[in-house]
N, CA, C and O of each residue as an XYZ file, in Angstrom:
568
protein
N       0.826     -1.190      0.000
C       0.000      0.000      0.000
C       0.875      1.261      0.000
O       0.550      2.247     -0.662
N       2.002      1.222      0.759
C       2.902      2.366      0.799
C       3.510      2.619     -0.577
O       3.671      3.767     -0.992
N       3.843      1.545     -1.277
C       4.430      1.682     -2.612
C       3.440      2.345     -3.561
O       3.818      3.212     -4.349
N       2.181      1.943     -3.488
C       1.143      2.523     -4.333
C       0.974      4.002     -4.029
O       0.868      4.814     -4.948
N       0.947      4.365     -2.749
C       0.812      5.767     -2.364
C       2.026      6.573     -2.829
O       1.882      7.714     -3.269
N       3.212      5.989     -2.733
C       4.428      6.668     -3.198
C       4.392      6.920     -4.696
O       4.751      8.002     -5.160
N       3.954      5.910     -5.454
C       3.839      6.075     -6.903
C       2.796      7.125     -7.258
O       2.998      7.925     -8.172
N       1.677      7.121     -6.533
C       0.624      8.107     -6.778
C       1.142      9.513     -6.475
O       0.890     10.447     -7.236
N       1.859      9.660     -5.374
C       2.427     10.960     -5.010
C       3.398     11.438     -6.084
O       3.382     12.611     -6.457
N       4.239     10.543     -6.579
C       5.188     10.904     -7.638
C       4.458     11.312     -8.917
O       4.867     12.257     -9.591
N       3.377     10.601     -9.252
C       2.582     10.923    -10.434
C       1.957     12.309    -10.321
O       2.003     13.094    -11.268
N       1.375     12.607     -9.165
C       0.707     13.883     -8.954
C       1.703     15.037     -8.968
O       1.382     16.125     -9.446
N       2.895     14.814     -8.454
C       3.868     15.893     -8.331
C       4.616     16.180     -9.639
O       5.420     17.111     -9.692
N       4.368     15.412    -10.673
C       4.988     15.710    -11.964
C       4.477     17.039    -12.477
O       3.326     17.408    -12.244
N       5.328     17.745    -13.165
C       4.957     19.063    -13.672
C       3.811     19.031    -14.664
O       2.938     19.898    -14.625
N       3.796     18.031    -15.565
C       2.763     18.036    -16.599
C       1.374     17.758    -16.036
O       0.389     18.241    -16.594
N       1.262     17.001    -14.955
C      -0.040     16.754    -14.337
C      -0.549     18.046    -13.694
O      -1.729     18.379    -13.804
N       0.340     18.763    -13.029
C      -0.044     20.032    -12.405
C      -0.440     21.048    -13.475
O      -1.414     21.781    -13.303
N       0.307     21.095    -14.574
C      -0.027     22.022    -15.656
C      -1.401     21.714    -16.237
O      -2.176     22.624    -16.528
N      -1.696     20.437    -16.404
C      -2.996     20.039    -16.938
C      -4.123     20.450    -15.984
O      -5.148     20.972    -16.421
N      -3.932     20.216    -14.698
C      -4.960     20.588    -13.717
C      -5.188     22.100    -13.718
O      -6.330     22.558    -13.683
N      -4.118     22.858    -13.757
C      -4.238     24.318    -13.792
C      -4.965     24.750    -15.066
O      -5.826     25.629    -15.019
N      -4.625     24.143    -16.193
C      -5.276     24.480    -17.461
C      -6.770     24.217    -17.436
O      -7.557     25.023    -17.933
N      -7.159     23.092    -16.859
C      -8.589     22.758    -16.792
C      -9.336     23.756    -15.908
O     -10.418     24.220    -16.270
N      -8.764     24.083    -14.759
C      -9.434     25.012    -13.841
C      -9.521     26.407    -14.449
O     -10.579     27.035    -14.405
N      -8.424     26.898    -15.012
C      -8.427     28.227    -15.622
C      -9.365     28.244    -16.828
O     -10.071     29.228    -17.045
N      -9.381     27.176    -17.606
C     -10.278     27.094    -18.756
C     -11.741     27.158    -18.341
O     -12.545     27.829    -18.988
N     -12.086     26.461    -17.266
C     -13.462     26.515    -16.769
C     -13.841     27.905    -16.296
O     -14.945     28.382    -16.559
N     -12.921     28.550    -15.597
C     -13.200     29.902    -15.104
C     -13.305     30.888    -16.267
O     -14.156     31.778    -16.250
N     -12.452     30.737    -17.265
C     -12.516     31.627    -18.417
C     -13.786     31.378    -19.216
O     -14.346     32.306    -19.798
N     -14.245     30.127    -19.247
C     -15.505     29.807    -19.905
C     -16.671     30.548    -19.265
O     -17.602     30.961    -19.957
N     -16.624     30.719    -17.946
C     -17.677     31.477    -17.251
C     -17.659     32.943    -17.683
O     -18.714     33.566    -17.803
N     -16.468     33.496    -17.916
C     -16.376     34.889    -18.376
C     -16.991     35.019    -19.767
O     -17.764     35.944    -20.016
N     -16.660     34.113    -20.663
C     -17.191     34.169    -22.025
C     -18.709     34.003    -22.014
O     -19.422     34.718    -22.718
N     -19.199     33.060    -21.214
C     -20.647     32.852    -21.116
C     -21.342     34.107    -20.601
O     -22.371     34.517    -21.137
N     -20.781     34.713    -19.564
C     -21.366     35.935    -19.018
C     -21.326     37.075    -20.027
O     -22.288     37.834    -20.146
N     -20.227     37.197    -20.748
C     -20.124     38.243    -21.768
C     -21.223     38.088    -22.816
O     -21.876     39.061    -23.193
N     -21.418     36.866    -23.277
C     -22.434     36.624    -24.312
C     -23.854     36.814    -23.774
O     -24.668     37.501    -24.391
N     -24.148     36.205    -22.625
C     -25.516     36.237    -22.101
C     -25.899     37.574    -21.505
O     -27.043     38.006    -21.648
N     -24.966     38.242    -20.835
C     -25.314     39.428    -20.059
C     -25.038     40.748    -20.777
O     -25.605     41.776    -20.407
N     -24.174     40.740    -21.800
C     -23.842     41.996    -22.466
C     -24.146     41.959    -23.966
O     -24.892     42.803    -24.464
N     -23.586     41.006    -24.677
C     -23.729     40.989    -26.143
C     -25.169     40.707    -26.566
O     -25.713     41.424    -27.406
N     -25.796     39.673    -25.997
C     -27.165     39.337    -26.382
C     -28.140     40.480    -26.113
O     -28.936     40.791    -26.999
N     -28.127     41.126    -24.945
C     -29.040     42.263    -24.757
C     -28.760     43.422    -25.712
O     -29.695     44.089    -26.154
N     -27.495     43.674    -26.036
C     -27.183     44.744    -26.989
C     -27.737     44.427    -28.377
O     -28.298     45.295    -29.045
N     -27.573     43.187    -28.797
C     -28.118     42.781    -30.100
C     -29.640     42.902    -30.091
O     -30.236     43.373    -31.060
N     -30.254     42.481    -29.010
C     -31.704     42.590    -28.913
C     -32.151     44.051    -28.877
O     -33.219     44.384    -29.392
N     -31.343     44.924    -28.273
C     -31.649     46.347    -28.257
C     -31.589     46.932    -29.673
O     -32.453     47.715    -30.067
N     -30.570     46.545    -30.425
C     -30.435     47.017    -31.810
C     -31.606     46.528    -32.648
O     -32.175     47.291    -33.429
N     -31.966     45.273    -32.491
C     -33.106     44.729    -33.233
C     -34.391     45.457    -32.825
O     -35.250     45.729    -33.664
N     -34.515     45.767    -31.533
C     -35.683     46.512    -31.060
C     -35.766     47.881    -31.714
O     -36.856     48.333    -32.065
N     -34.633     48.546    -31.884
C     -34.616     49.853    -32.551
C     -34.987     49.712    -34.021
O     -35.677     50.571    -34.571
N     -34.541     48.649    -34.656
C     -34.878     48.415    -36.059
C     -36.382     48.185    -36.208
O     -36.990     48.627    -37.183
N     -36.971     47.499    -35.245
C     -38.406     47.228    -35.282
C     -39.239     48.464    -34.932
O     -40.459     48.458    -35.096
N     -38.586     49.512    -34.456
C     -39.295     50.744    -34.164
C     -39.818     50.851    -32.753
O     -40.733     51.632    -32.493
N     -39.266     50.094    -31.846
C     -39.677     50.167    -30.450
C     -38.879     51.302    -29.814
O     -37.652     51.330    -29.916
N     -39.572     52.245    -29.153
C     -38.905     53.436    -28.629
C     -38.365     53.274    -27.210
O     -37.266     53.746    -26.919
N     -39.084     52.639    -26.354
C     -38.651     52.571    -24.957
C     -38.162     51.167    -24.602
O     -38.489     50.181    -25.262
N     -37.375     51.120    -23.545
C     -36.848     49.833    -23.085
C     -37.983     48.940    -22.603
O     -37.934     47.722    -22.775
N     -39.005     49.543    -22.001
C     -40.133     48.743    -21.528
C     -40.857     48.064    -22.685
O     -41.198     46.884    -22.600
N     -41.094     48.807    -23.770
C     -41.756     48.210    -24.949
C     -40.865     47.147    -25.573
O     -41.349     46.085    -25.965
N     -39.554     47.424    -25.670
C     -38.629     46.451    -26.245
C     -38.606     45.178    -25.399
O     -38.572     44.070    -25.935
N     -38.625     45.341    -24.100
C     -38.640     44.180    -23.215
C     -39.886     43.343    -23.441
O     -39.829     42.113    -23.414
N     -41.017     44.012    -23.665
C     -42.256     43.283    -23.922
C     -42.238     42.621    -25.291
O     -42.682     41.482    -25.433
N     -41.723     43.330    -26.315
C     -41.715     42.791    -27.679
C     -40.718     41.638    -27.812
O     -41.043     40.587    -28.364
N     -39.508     41.846    -27.306
C     -38.442     40.847    -27.506
C     -38.189     39.958    -26.300
O     -37.376     39.037    -26.367
N     -38.874     40.225    -25.207
C     -38.668     39.481    -23.969
C     -37.207     39.575    -23.520
O     -36.545     38.561    -23.298
N     -36.719     40.812    -23.393
C     -35.324     41.088    -23.056
C     -35.256     41.715    -21.673
O     -36.110     42.519    -21.300
N     -34.237     41.340    -20.922
C     -33.975     41.981    -19.636
C     -32.923     43.051    -19.816
O     -32.418     43.241    -20.923
N     -32.589     43.742    -18.768
C     -31.562     44.789    -18.865
C     -30.174     44.186    -19.069
O     -29.951     43.004    -18.805
N     -29.259     45.006    -19.537
C     -27.872     44.562    -19.714
C     -27.270     44.380    -18.333
O     -27.350     45.278    -17.494
N     -26.671     43.229    -18.095
C     -26.177     42.880    -16.760
C     -24.659     43.043    -16.680
O     -23.915     42.062    -16.664
N     -24.217     44.298    -16.631
C     -22.779     44.544    -16.497
C     -22.251     43.991    -15.172
O     -21.124     43.500    -15.107
N     -23.047     44.070    -14.142
C     -22.639     43.568    -12.822
C     -22.331     42.088    -12.841
O     -21.368     41.637    -12.221
N     -23.149     41.332    -13.553
C     -22.930     39.894    -13.653
C     -21.628     39.590    -14.388
O     -20.886     38.687    -14.002
N     -21.359     40.340    -15.438
C     -20.127     40.147    -16.206
C     -18.914     40.516    -15.357
O     -17.930     39.776    -15.326
N     -18.976     41.652    -14.671
C     -17.856     42.069    -13.822
C     -17.630     41.051    -12.711
O     -16.487     40.780    -12.343
N     -18.698     40.493    -12.180
C     -18.590     39.450    -11.163
C     -17.864     38.223    -11.720
O     -17.029     37.638    -11.029
N     -18.170     37.827    -12.953
C     -17.496     36.681    -13.572
C     -16.005     36.962    -13.757
O     -15.176     36.076    -13.549
N     -15.662     38.190    -14.147
C     -14.251     38.556    -14.313
C     -13.533     38.520    -12.969
O     -12.417     38.008    -12.880
N     -14.154     39.054    -11.927
C     -13.542     39.051    -10.598
C     -13.366     37.619    -10.090
O     -12.333     37.289     -9.507
N     -14.374     36.769    -10.312
C     -14.250     35.357     -9.922
C     -13.077     34.705    -10.632
O     -12.324     33.947    -10.020
N     -12.915     34.991    -11.918
C     -11.801     34.439    -12.684
C     -10.469     34.896    -12.102
O      -9.560     34.087    -11.920
N     -10.350     36.181    -11.812
C      -9.091     36.707    -11.279
C      -8.761     36.109     -9.912
O      -7.602     35.812     -9.623
N      -9.775     35.935     -9.080
C      -9.547     35.330     -7.764
C      -9.098     33.881     -7.923
O      -8.154     33.446     -7.264
N      -9.771     33.135     -8.797
C      -9.381     31.742     -9.032
C      -7.970     31.656     -9.585
O      -7.185     30.807     -9.162
N      -7.642     32.533    -10.528
C      -6.295     32.523    -11.108
C      -5.245     32.833    -10.044
O      -4.179     32.217    -10.036
N      -5.527     33.774     -9.152
C      -4.587     34.117     -8.082
C      -4.389     32.934     -7.136
O      -3.259     32.612     -6.769
N      -5.482     32.289     -6.745
C      -5.379     31.142     -5.835
C      -4.593     30.014     -6.476
O      -3.742     29.405     -5.829
N      -4.870     29.728     -7.749
C      -4.143     28.662     -8.436
C      -2.670     29.026     -8.573
O      -1.802     28.168     -8.412
N      -2.381     30.293     -8.870
C      -0.990     30.743     -8.958
C      -0.265     30.498     -7.641
O       0.853     29.984     -7.630
N      -0.902     30.868     -6.526
C      -0.274     30.677     -5.220
C      -0.086     29.194     -4.900
O       0.930     28.809     -4.320
N      -1.067     28.357     -5.277
C      -0.942     26.923     -5.057
C       0.217     26.339     -5.857
O       1.017     25.571     -5.323
N       0.308     26.698     -7.122
C       1.382     26.182     -7.976
C       2.738     26.667     -7.479
O       3.716     25.919     -7.492
N       2.790     27.919     -7.042
C       4.042     28.463     -6.511
C       4.474     27.677     -5.272
O       5.654     27.356     -5.130
N       3.541     27.366     -4.378
C       3.859     26.589     -3.176
C       4.307     25.176     -3.535
O       5.260     24.657     -2.954
N       3.626     24.558     -4.486
C       3.997     23.205     -4.904
C       5.385     23.207     -5.531
O       6.184     22.309     -5.264
N       5.682     24.204     -6.362
C       7.013     24.296     -6.968
C       8.090     24.492     -5.911
O       9.186     23.945     -6.032
N       7.787     25.267     -4.880
C       8.748     25.479     -3.794
C       9.030     24.161     -3.078
O      10.180     23.849     -2.770
N       7.968     23.385     -2.814
C       8.145     22.078     -2.182
C       8.957     21.142     -3.066
O       9.809     20.398     -2.579
N       8.690     21.182     -4.359
C       9.438     20.337     -5.300
C      10.915     20.715     -5.296
O      11.777     19.837     -5.324
N      11.219     22.016     -5.261
C      12.614     22.463     -5.242
C      13.314     22.040     -3.953
O      14.482     21.652     -3.987
N      12.620     22.108     -2.819
C      13.212     21.647     -1.563
C      13.524     20.162     -1.625
O      14.570     19.715     -1.156
N      12.618     19.412     -2.201
C      12.812     17.965     -2.336
C      14.001     17.662     -3.241
O      14.794     16.768     -2.944
N      14.132     18.400     -4.343
C      15.259     18.198     -5.246
C      16.576     18.550     -4.578
O      17.577     17.863     -4.783
N      16.592     19.624     -3.773
C      17.810     20.024     -3.069
C      18.239     18.955     -2.081
O      19.428     18.664     -1.954
N      17.268     18.365     -1.374
C      17.586     17.295     -0.430
C      18.175     16.096     -1.156
O      19.137     15.495     -0.677
N      17.611     15.741     -2.306
C      18.133     14.621     -3.083
C      19.533     14.917     -3.596
O      20.387     14.031     -3.604
N      19.784     16.162     -4.028
C      21.108     16.527     -4.503
C      22.136     16.480     -3.382
O      23.267     16.045     -3.599
N      21.759     16.922     -2.187
C      22.679     16.876     -1.056
C      23.042     15.445     -0.705
O      24.193     15.154     -0.380
N      22.059     14.547     -0.772
C      22.331     13.139     -0.501
C      23.259     12.554     -1.557
O      24.145     11.767     -1.224
N      23.077     12.916     -2.808
C      23.908     12.411     -3.884
C      25.331     12.947     -3.794
O      26.277     12.213     -4.081
N      25.504     14.194     -3.407
C      26.817     14.803     -3.326
C      27.655     14.197     -2.209
O      28.880     14.301     -2.264
N      27.072     13.586     -1.224
C      27.788     13.035     -0.093
C      28.523     11.743     -0.424
O      29.174     11.190      0.463
N      28.457     11.236     -1.641
C      29.105      9.977     -1.983
C      30.527     10.156     -2.506
O      31.255      9.171     -2.627
N      30.942     11.372     -2.816
C      32.297     11.592     -3.328
C      32.957     12.766     -2.614
O      32.299     13.592     -1.981
N      34.281     12.809     -2.738
C      35.055     13.934     -2.243
C      36.188     14.191     -3.226
O      36.392     13.419     -4.163
N      36.923     15.274     -3.012
C      38.008     15.648     -3.917
C      39.339     15.393     -3.211
O      39.521     15.764     -2.052
N      40.259     14.758     -3.923
C      41.601     14.516     -3.390
C      42.322     15.860     -3.254
O      42.382     16.617     -4.223
N      42.873     16.176     -2.071
C      43.543     17.466     -1.884
C      44.867     17.576     -2.638
O      45.403     18.674     -2.786
N      45.399     16.457     -3.115
C      46.697     16.470     -3.794
C      46.565     16.588     -5.319
O      47.245     17.405     -5.940
N      45.687     15.767     -5.920
C      45.561     15.800     -7.383
C      44.232     16.377     -7.860
O      44.004     16.507     -9.063
N      43.362     16.720     -6.925
C      42.049     17.315     -7.218
C      41.131     16.403     -8.035
O      40.242     16.885     -8.737
N      41.342     15.113     -7.945
C      40.460     14.154     -8.613
C      39.286     13.822     -7.706
O      39.391     13.874     -6.480
N      38.184     13.485     -8.323
C      37.014     13.105     -7.554
C      37.136     11.634     -7.197
O      37.360     10.786     -8.061
N      36.983     11.342     -5.898
C      37.133      9.968     -5.424
C      35.988      9.626     -4.483
O      35.240     10.502     -4.049
N      35.863      8.351     -4.176
C      34.824      7.881     -3.267
C      35.048      8.459     -1.878
O      36.186      8.644     -1.446
N      33.969      8.738     -1.195
C      34.046      9.377      0.121
C      34.716      8.471      1.151
O      35.294      8.970      2.117
N      34.653      7.169      0.971
C      35.214      6.221      1.927
C      36.681      5.896      1.655
O      37.310      5.181      2.435
N      37.223      6.409      0.567
C      38.610      6.073      0.196
C      39.602      6.616      1.209
O      39.452      7.733      1.704
N      40.630      5.805      1.516
C      41.706      6.246      2.399
C      42.972      6.574      1.614
O      43.910      7.176      2.138
N      42.979      6.166      0.353
C      44.093      6.445     -0.540
C      43.525      6.820     -1.906
O      42.582      6.181     -2.374
N      44.077      7.835     -2.546
C      43.596      8.288     -3.851
C      43.978      7.277     -4.926
O      45.150      6.916     -5.028
N      43.021      6.807     -5.732
C      43.346      5.840     -6.785
C      44.118      6.477     -7.953
O      44.686      5.760     -8.777
N      44.142      7.777     -8.028
C      44.806      8.460     -9.145
C      46.271      8.789     -8.827
O      47.161      8.541     -9.640
N      46.510      9.351     -7.631
C      47.870      9.764     -7.297
C      48.455      8.934     -6.158
O      49.609      9.144     -5.781
N      47.709      8.024     -5.616
C      48.056      7.111     -4.519
C      48.460      7.814     -3.220
O      49.149      7.224     -2.388
N      48.050      9.033     -3.047
C      48.339      9.752     -1.808
C      47.442      9.233     -0.693
O      46.292      8.853     -0.913
N      48.014      9.230      0.527
C      47.211      8.841      1.690
C      46.334     10.022      2.073
O      46.798     11.161      2.130
N      45.064      9.744      2.335
C      44.103     10.788      2.657
C      43.764     10.757      4.134
O      43.619      9.691      4.732
N      43.642     11.935      4.708
C      43.196     12.044      6.095
C      41.672     11.969      6.098
O      41.005     12.487      5.203
N      41.151     11.328      7.104
C      39.696     11.173      7.175
C      39.025     12.291      7.855
O      37.801     12.290      7.985
């Protein structure tokens, strides 16, 4: 079970999975903006223009003739604000995840670097446990 959880954690922490998740969430939020733009601003404007072509003078008559409500700028602005808030939250989440990933990589690099050392005489890289340099045969202090 631990192995399965470890593999799942590794899968989730891959960059491309995170990018895909961010893309889906941002795409959904942006879809709400487009829907609001069409339903709350563009459609009423088109209906208003058609109402003027038909010779309807007042908004009340146009509403009765075309069954149109008022232009909902507030609804559109609300959709834009929701999108910006979602984008900010996702940005902060991705930034935190990337920071955790970098810490994990640094820990792995530190562990890997501990397996070798440099010979003080010939400057060759040798095993950390070596007591004598294989290149220059100098005795090494531990």
